N, C-alpha and C positions, 0 to 999 in steps of 0.2 A: 477234264482232257480239252484241246480247240481244237475247234473244224480249221485245216488248211486256210480256208479264206478268211477266218476270225485272224490267224499267225498272219496270212499277208497285210491285211489292214492294219495290225499293228504294227511290222515292221516298217512298215511303207511311213506310217504316223512319225514313229520315232523319229525316221531318216528325212522326212519333209520332201518326200517325193511323190509320185503321180501315176496310175496306172490307165489303160488303155484297153478296151477289148476287142478280138477282128472274130467273131465267129462264122461257120458254117454249119457242121452236120448238130453241132450241139445249141442253136437256133435261138440263141437269148439266155440259157443256163447259166454259163459262166457268168453273165452280168447280172443273173437273178441270186446266185449263191454270196456272191462279193457284197454285193446291197444290200441283204438280208444281214449283215453284221451292223451294229451299232457304231458312228464313227463314220462309215465307210465314204461318206461326203468329204470329208478333209483328200483321200486320198484318189479318190474313181473318178475319172472325169467323164466315160461315157465308153459307149460300145459302138459296135458298126454289124450286125448279123446283114451277111453278104450270101444268103443261100443260094442265090441265080448269081449262075458263074461270072455273067458277064457284070455284076457289081462288084466283083472280087477287084475286078480290072478298074472300074469307073470311079469306084467309091475309095479303093485300097489302092489302087497305083499297080495291079499288078501287073506285071508284062504279059499283053496281046498274046506276044507268040509265044510264051511257054503257054499258057492257058489253053490257047490252041492245038498245039504238039503234045503234052504230056496231058490236059485236062484239070481240074480242081485237087483231085487228091492225087497232092506232091510237097516234096520234101521243100524244094523250092516258094513253092505257092505259099507251105504255111509262112516262110521265112518273108517274104514280101507283105503277107499282110499283116504279120506283128509290125514290119518296120513302117508299113504305110497307117498303120492306127493310130501309133504313137505320133507321127508325124501330123495326118489329120487332125487330132483332137487332142496335139499339144503337150502330153507326157510325156514322164521319164523314161516309165517303161509298159513295152506294147507287149502283149501274148495275142496268140492265134489259134483255134482249131479247123484243120478242116479234115475229110473222108468220109466213110462209105457206112450209115448205120444201118442200113438195108429197108425193106425186105429184100432187095436184089442190089447185084454187082452196079457202080458206075465208074464211067473212063477207063474199063476196063482192069478194074481193082476189086477184088472182092471186100464182101462185109465183113466189117472190122479191119478193115485198114484204116486207119488212122495217123494223121501229124501233127503234133502241137507245140509249137516254138511261143518263144522267150526272142524279145529284142531289148538287151540293154542300153540306159542312157550312157551319152557324151561324159568324159569326166569336165568337162569344159565346152565349152558352146565355140572352139574354136577349133576342137576337134573332134574326127570323125565319128560315131558310133560303136561301139565295144565290138558291135558284131552282138548273133544269135547262136540260138541254140534249134535245133528242131529233132525231137525226137521219135522215130516212128513207134507205132503199135499195131500191135495185133490184136485185138482183140473178139474176146469170145462172149456168148448173148444173144440177147434179142435186142433191139432196138434201144427201147430204154436204158438197157445196163451196158451197153455202148456206149450211146450218150453221158453215160453220169460218171461211167469212167474216163472218159475220155475228158470231164469236167476236172475230175479227180486230178489226171493225172497234169493237165497243164499247171493247176494250181499248186501240186508238190515239185514241177519243173522251174517252177517261179521260186517257189522257198528252195529250195538247191540253190537255184543262182542267188537270190536274197542272204543265204547263208553262207553262200562261198564268199564272194562279198565281203562278207562283216567279218569273216576269220581267215579269210587268205585264201590262196587257190591251194595250201597242202591239205588245206579239210577237205575241200570239193573233191581233189584227184583219189584220197583215202575211200573217198564214200563211194565211186566210182567201183574203185579198184576192192571192197567188198561187197560190191553187188546193193547198193544203198542206191534209192532215187530219190 
């Protein structure tokens, strides 16, 4: 059985596409998981670990007003992080993690509140990006468990989006209806 990171690298290699990662609560764990896979250099452009809230704006272009009003733990922040890292690093795909690993709540959000996001590539350079997907998570466990489950979840979301594109939207909708991730 292969790991999600191995599957991501394999699928992106076959497609000739690249990936960039924006991380907050995972602190580089997503990038480490991907770069542990032999051949990752063919598809992995790089990552931005924007742990401090202001860096999400400065490095990834997340709207400053959004950050001020809602804080860093927000679905729109996750979506904008994925868009921003994709643009900043010149990748086809962007993924992002933001949330609260603990031990204390942050921005009014309880420990275990996480948002993972994927931003898909544009079909052509003349069209806007197809848009992204954000998944809210409520995770249990200690800090390490929440961070590792966030890594697993963002890679699973990316795999789902990659598989949905390969097999058509019918399969992606069927997976959602049957409770798959």
